[in-house]
C-alpha positions as CSV (number, residue, x, y, z in Angstrom):
1,X,90.2,94.5,119.7
2,X,91.0,91.8,117.2
3,X,92.8,92.9,114.1
4,X,93.6,89.4,112.8
5,X,92.4,88.4,109.3
6,X,89.3,86.1,109.2
7,X,89.7,82.6,107.8
8,X,88.2,83.7,104.5
9,X,90.6,86.6,104.2
10,X,93.6,84.3,105.0
11,X,92.4,81.9,102.3
12,X,92.2,84.8,99.8
13,X,95.8,85.8,100.6
14,X,97.1,82.2,100.5
15,X,95.4,81.5,97.1
16,X,96.7,84.8,95.7
17,X,100.2,84.0,96.8
18,X,100.2,80.5,95.3
19,X,98.7,81.8,92.0
20,X,101.1,84.7,91.6
21,X,104.1,82.5,92.6
22,X,103.3,80.5,89.5
23,X,102.2,83.3,87.2
24,X,104.0,86.5,88.3
25,X,107.6,85.4,88.7
26,X,110.5,87.5,87.4
27,X,110.3,86.1,83.9
28,X,106.6,86.7,83.6
29,X,106.9,90.3,84.9
30,X,109.7,91.0,82.4
31,X,107.7,89.5,79.5
32,X,104.7,91.6,80.5
33,X,106.8,94.8,80.8
34,X,108.0,94.3,77.2
35,X,104.6,93.6,75.7
36,X,102.5,96.2,73.9
37,X,99.8,96.1,76.5
38,X,102.1,96.0,79.5
39,X,100.3,93.0,80.9
40,X,99.3,89.5,79.8
41,X,95.6,89.6,78.6
42,X,95.4,85.9,79.1
43,X,96.4,86.1,82.7
44,X,93.8,88.9,83.3
45,X,91.1,86.5,82.0
46,X,92.4,83.7,84.2
47,X,92.3,86.0,87.2
48,X,88.6,86.5,86.4
49,X,87.6,83.0,85.4
50,X,89.6,81.1,88.1
51,X,89.8,83.5,91.0
52,X,87.2,86.2,90.5
53,X,89.5,89.0,91.3
54,X,88.1,91.7,89.0
55,X,84.7,91.0,90.6
56,X,86.1,91.4,94.2
57,X,84.6,94.8,95.1
58,X,81.9,95.0,92.3
59,X,78.4,94.9,94.0
60,X,76.6,91.6,93.8
61,X,73.7,93.2,91.9
62,X,76.2,94.1,89.1
63,X,77.6,90.6,88.9
64,X,80.4,90.9,91.5
65,X,81.4,89.4,94.8
66,X,80.7,92.5,96.8
67,X,83.7,92.3,99.2
68,X,85.1,95.4,101.0
69,X,88.3,97.4,101.4
70,X,90.0,95.0,103.8
71,X,89.8,92.1,101.4
72,X,90.9,94.4,98.6
73,X,94.0,95.5,100.5
74,X,94.8,91.9,101.5
75,X,94.9,91.1,97.8
76,X,96.8,94.2,96.8
77,X,99.5,93.5,99.3
78,X,100.2,90.2,97.7
79,X,100.1,91.7,94.3
80,X,102.7,94.2,95.4
81,X,105.0,91.4,96.6
82,X,105.0,89.8,93.2
83,X,105.1,93.1,91.2
84,X,102.1,92.0,89.2
85,X,101.7,93.7,85.8
86,X,97.9,93.9,85.5
87,X,95.1,96.3,84.7
88,X,93.6,95.3,88.1
89,X,94.5,98.6,89.9
90,X,93.3,100.8,87.1
91,X,90.1,98.8,86.5
92,X,89.0,97.8,90.0
93,X,90.5,100.4,92.4
94,X,90.1,103.5,90.1
95,X,87.6,103.3,87.3
96,X,85.5,100.6,88.9
97,X,85.4,102.4,92.2
98,X,84.3,105.6,90.5
99,X,81.3,103.8,89.1
100,X,80.6,102.2,92.5
101,X,80.7,105.6,94.2
102,X,78.7,107.6,91.7
103,X,76.9,105.3,89.3
104,X,73.3,104.2,89.3
105,X,72.5,100.4,89.6
106,X,71.9,100.4,85.8
107,X,75.3,102.1,85.1
108,X,77.0,99.7,87.5
109,X,75.5,96.8,85.6
110,X,76.6,98.2,82.3
111,X,80.2,99.1,83.1
112,X,81.1,96.8,86.0
113,X,79.4,93.6,84.8
114,X,81.9,93.1,81.9
115,X,84.7,94.1,84.2
116,X,83.7,91.5,86.8
117,X,83.8,88.9,84.1
118,X,87.3,89.9,82.9
119,X,85.9,90.9,79.5
120,X,86.7,94.6,79.9
121,X,89.3,96.9,81.4
122,X,88.7,100.4,82.8
123,X,90.8,103.5,83.5
124,X,90.2,106.7,85.4
125,X,91.2,109.9,83.7
126,X,91.5,112.8,86.2
127,X,95.0,114.2,86.6
128,X,95.9,117.0,84.2
129,X,99.2,118.5,83.0
130,X,100.6,121.5,84.9
131,X,98.0,121.3,87.6
132,X,97.8,119.9,91.2
133,X,97.3,116.2,90.8
134,X,93.7,116.4,92.1
135,X,92.7,119.5,90.1
136,X,90.1,119.3,87.3
137,X,90.2,121.7,84.4
138,X,88.7,119.6,81.5
139,X,85.2,120.9,80.6
140,X,81.9,119.2,80.1
141,X,79.6,121.6,78.1
142,X,75.9,120.7,78.1
143,X,74.5,120.3,74.6
144,X,70.8,119.2,75.0
145,X,70.8,115.6,76.0
146,X,74.5,115.2,75.8
147,X,77.8,116.8,76.9
148,X,80.9,117.8,75.0
149,X,84.1,117.0,76.8
150,X,87.3,118.9,76.1
151,X,90.6,118.6,77.9
152,X,93.8,116.7,78.4
153,X,94.3,114.0,81.1
154,X,97.7,112.7,81.9
155,X,99.3,109.9,83.9
156,X,96.2,107.7,83.2
157,X,97.1,104.3,84.5
158,X,96.6,101.7,81.7
159,X,94.7,104.3,79.7
160,X,96.4,103.0,76.5
161,X,94.6,99.7,76.7
162,X,91.4,100.3,78.6
163,X,88.1,99.4,77.0
164,X,86.2,102.2,78.8
165,X,87.2,105.3,80.7
166,X,85.8,107.2,83.7
167,X,86.6,110.9,83.4
168,X,86.2,114.0,85.5
169,X,85.2,117.3,83.9
170,X,83.7,120.5,85.1
171,X,81.0,122.9,83.8
172,X,82.6,125.9,82.0
173,X,83.1,128.8,84.3
174,X,82.9,126.7,87.5
175,X,85.6,126.6,90.1
176,X,86.6,124.5,93.1
177,X,84.5,121.4,93.8
178,X,81.4,123.0,92.4
179,X,80.5,122.0,88.8
180,X,82.6,118.7,88.7
181,X,80.9,115.8,87.1
182,X,82.0,112.2,86.4
183,X,81.3,110.4,83.1
184,X,81.9,106.9,81.8
185,X,82.4,106.3,78.1
186,X,83.9,103.8,75.6
187,X,87.6,104.2,75.1
188,X,87.1,104.2,71.3
189,X,84.7,107.2,71.4
190,X,85.1,109.7,68.6
191,X,87.4,112.6,69.5
192,X,89.3,110.6,72.2
193,X,93.0,109.9,71.4
194,X,95.3,107.9,73.7
195,X,99.1,108.2,73.7
196,X,101.3,105.9,75.9
197,X,103.7,107.9,78.1
198,X,107.3,106.9,78.8
199,X,107.9,106.3,82.5
200,X,110.3,105.1,85.0
201,X,108.1,102.2,86.1
202,X,107.8,99.8,83.2
203,X,105.6,97.5,85.2
204,X,102.7,100.0,85.4
205,X,102.0,101.8,82.1
206,X,100.5,105.3,81.9
207,X,99.0,107.3,79.0
208,X,97.8,110.7,78.0
209,X,94.2,111.0,77.0
210,X,93.0,113.9,74.9
211,X,89.3,114.7,74.7
212,X,88.6,116.9,71.7
213,X,84.9,117.4,71.4
214,X,84.0,114.0,72.8
215,X,80.2,113.7,72.9
216,X,78.8,111.8,75.9
217,X,75.1,111.1,76.4
218,X,73.7,112.6,79.6
219,X,72.7,109.0,80.5
220,X,76.4,108.2,80.9
221,X,76.9,110.9,83.5
222,X,77.7,109.2,86.8
223,X,75.5,110.9,89.5
224,X,74.0,114.3,89.5
225,X,75.3,117.1,87.3
226,X,78.0,119.1,89.0
227,X,78.0,117.0,92.1
228,X,80.8,114.5,91.4
229,X,83.6,116.0,93.5
230,X,82.7,114.0,96.6
231,X,82.5,110.7,94.7
232,X,85.8,111.5,93.0
233,X,87.5,112.3,96.3
234,X,86.2,109.1,97.9
235,X,87.4,107.1,94.9
236,X,90.9,108.6,95.1
237,X,91.1,108.0,98.8
238,X,90.1,104.4,98.5
239,X,92.5,103.9,95.6
240,X,95.3,105.5,97.7
241,X,94.7,103.0,100.5
242,X,94.8,100.1,98.0
243,X,98.0,101.5,96.6
244,X,99.5,101.8,100.1
245,X,98.7,98.1,100.7
246,X,100.5,97.3,97.4
247,X,103.5,99.3,98.6
248,X,103.6,97.3,101.8
249,X,103.8,94.1,99.8
250,X,106.6,95.6,97.7
251,X,108.5,96.7,100.8
252,X,108.1,93.3,102.4
253,X,109.5,91.6,99.3
254,X,112.5,94.0,99.3
255,X,113.1,93.0,102.9
256,X,112.8,89.3,102.2
257,X,115.1,89.4,99.2
258,X,117.6,91.4,101.2
259,X,117.7,89.0,104.1
260,X,118.0,86.0,101.8
261,X,120.9,87.6,99.9
262,X,122.6,88.7,103.1
263,X,122.6,85.0,104.2
264,X,124.1,83.7,101.1
265,X,126.6,86.4,100.0
266,X,130.0,86.0,101.7
267,X,132.6,88.7,102.2
268,X,135.8,88.2,104.2
269,X,135.0,84.6,104.7
270,X,131.5,85.1,106.3
271,X,128.0,86.0,105.2
272,X,127.4,89.7,104.9
273,X,124.3,89.3,107.1
274,X,126.6,88.7,110.1
275,X,127.9,92.3,109.9
276,X,126.2,94.8,112.1
277,X,125.7,97.4,109.4
278,X,123.7,94.9,107.3
279,X,121.8,93.6,110.3
280,X,120.7,97.1,111.3
281,X,119.7,98.0,107.7
282,X,117.4,94.9,107.7
283,X,116.1,95.6,111.1
284,X,115.2,99.2,110.1
285,X,113.5,97.9,107.0
286,X,111.4,95.5,109.1
287,X,110.3,98.4,111.4
288,X,109.2,100.4,108.4
289,X,107.4,97.4,106.8
290,X,105.4,96.6,110.0
291,X,104.5,100.2,110.6
292,X,103.4,100.7,107.1
293,X,101.3,97.6,107.2
294,X,99.6,98.9,110.3
295,X,98.9,102.2,108.6
296,X,97.5,100.5,105.5
297,X,95.2,98.2,107.3
298,X,94.0,100.9,109.7
299,X,93.1,102.9,106.6
300,X,91.3,99.9,105.0
301,X,89.2,99.5,108.2
302,X,88.4,103.3,108.1
303,X,87.3,102.9,104.5
304,X,85.0,100.0,105.5
305,X,83.6,101.3,108.8
306,X,84.7,104.9,109.6
307,X,83.8,107.2,106.7
308,X,84.4,110.3,108.8
309,X,88.1,109.6,109.1
310,X,88.6,108.2,105.6
311,X,90.4,111.2,104.2
312,X,92.9,111.4,107.1
313,X,93.5,107.7,107.2
314,X,94.1,107.5,103.4
315,X,96.6,110.3,103.5
316,X,98.4,108.8,106.5
317,X,98.7,105.5,104.8
318,X,99.7,106.8,101.4
319,X,102.4,109.2,102.9
320,X,104.0,106.6,105.1
321,X,103.7,103.5,102.9
322,X,105.1,105.4,99.9
323,X,108.2,106.4,101.8
324,X,108.6,103.0,103.5
325,X,108.6,101.2,100.2
326,X,111.1,103.7,98.7
327,X,113.4,103.3,101.7
328,X,113.3,99.5,101.6
329,X,113.8,99.4,97.8
330,X,116.8,101.7,98.1
331,X,118.3,99.7,101.0
332,X,117.7,96.5,99.1
333,X,119.9,97.8,96.3
334,X,122.6,98.8,98.8
335,X,122.6,95.4,100.5
336,X,122.8,93.7,97.1
337,X,125.9,95.8,96.3
338,X,127.0,96.1,92.7
339,X,124.6,93.5,91.4
340,X,121.7,95.5,92.8
341,X,122.0,97.9,89.9
342,X,122.1,95.2,87.2
343,X,119.2,94.3,84.9
344,X,119.4,90.6,85.9
345,X,118.3,91.2,89.5
346,X,114.8,92.4,90.3
347,X,115.9,95.0,92.9
348,X,115.8,97.8,90.3
349,X,112.3,96.9,89.3
350,X,111.0,97.3,92.9
351,X,113.0,100.5,93.2
352,X,111.3,102.0,90.0
353,X,107.9,100.9,91.2
354,X,108.5,102.5,94.6
355,X,109.8,105.8,93.1
356,X,107.0,106.1,90.6
357,X,104.4,105.2,93.2
358,X,105.5,108.0,95.5
359,X,104.0,110.6,93.2
360,X,101.0,108.5,92.1
361,X,97.7,109.8,93.7
362,X,99.6,112.5,95.6
363,X,103.1,112.8,96.9
364,X,103.9,112.2,100.6
365,X,104.3,116.0,101.1
366,X,100.8,116.6,99.6
367,X,99.3,114.1,101.9
368,X,101.0,115.5,104.9
369,X,99.6,118.9,104.1
370,X,96.2,117.4,103.9
371,X,96.6,115.7,107.3
372,X,97.7,119.0,108.7
373,X,94.5,120.6,107.4
374,X,92.4,117.7,108.7
375,X,93.7,118.3,112.3
376,X,93.2,122.1,112.0
377,X,96.6,123.5,111.1
């Protein structure tokens, strides 16, 4: 069985690496971190106009390129290497995927067409305070030809700057997966307030969204009423796989930077990379990176061709890749020594992205429990 990238996939990775080397270096990342939006809107538009990235997984009928999970993961891995500050993950992997999973062709054209052109950014609002990360308590009360949405969503990635929002809510009195629906609505809808949240990872902004009597036309419900749980679950699984691929890229960068530093930093008259302790740290990092890469791309193949194992593969990838990235980011700081903790070096930025990403879309422990259930334990 051949698991090598195709020529087109290799070209995608090469072009992404060349573009981000020029536009997502350390200075660019730090400038984006400190901006109000948390990213460079001009760069987002260039990504659309010159490279077509926002259109990558948008169906062709909606104005997109229509590529699949493997191509998405190939791109996300490179984005992770360069710590790209961008609404790509929130717009394409979360909000966009929700519309792909549950939306009608007309809804896909409405919400994904502008996204594919780089003219709009989306966000998915599903996690809620004081609940399991995948639980839904916000309510969608039917009022004739519309719904009234009430509730609080937290940790909404790029929710502060999105142009439209996909949100999960349930029928009052329902429980479990029954009664959950998905909706898409403009981010400036009456009754919707958005508050940026402080966070460890300044390269990926989050927000709290409060829905206080937000009225949404029934035509903006994605899919059948009360039948959105499956689409939401598939959306989150596919997003977890994309995130795992991004974490592989971040882990690889931590390894590369550590090896480069170990070759140039001298102690006791010789490069620190010549010491066994440093060699073994780097070797262990490489083992974790390669294993994580295998898990991420197996999961991407499952998303593309094996829907019956999607949930298990997504949890395997998210659990392992999260911990691999965190391990490599921590070891990178140790190898860099005292300067690893300083603001001038980028090691702390990768560490913060790794730590925050562990909890995003479910902790490793949550995903292990899910795998255990999947295999009958």
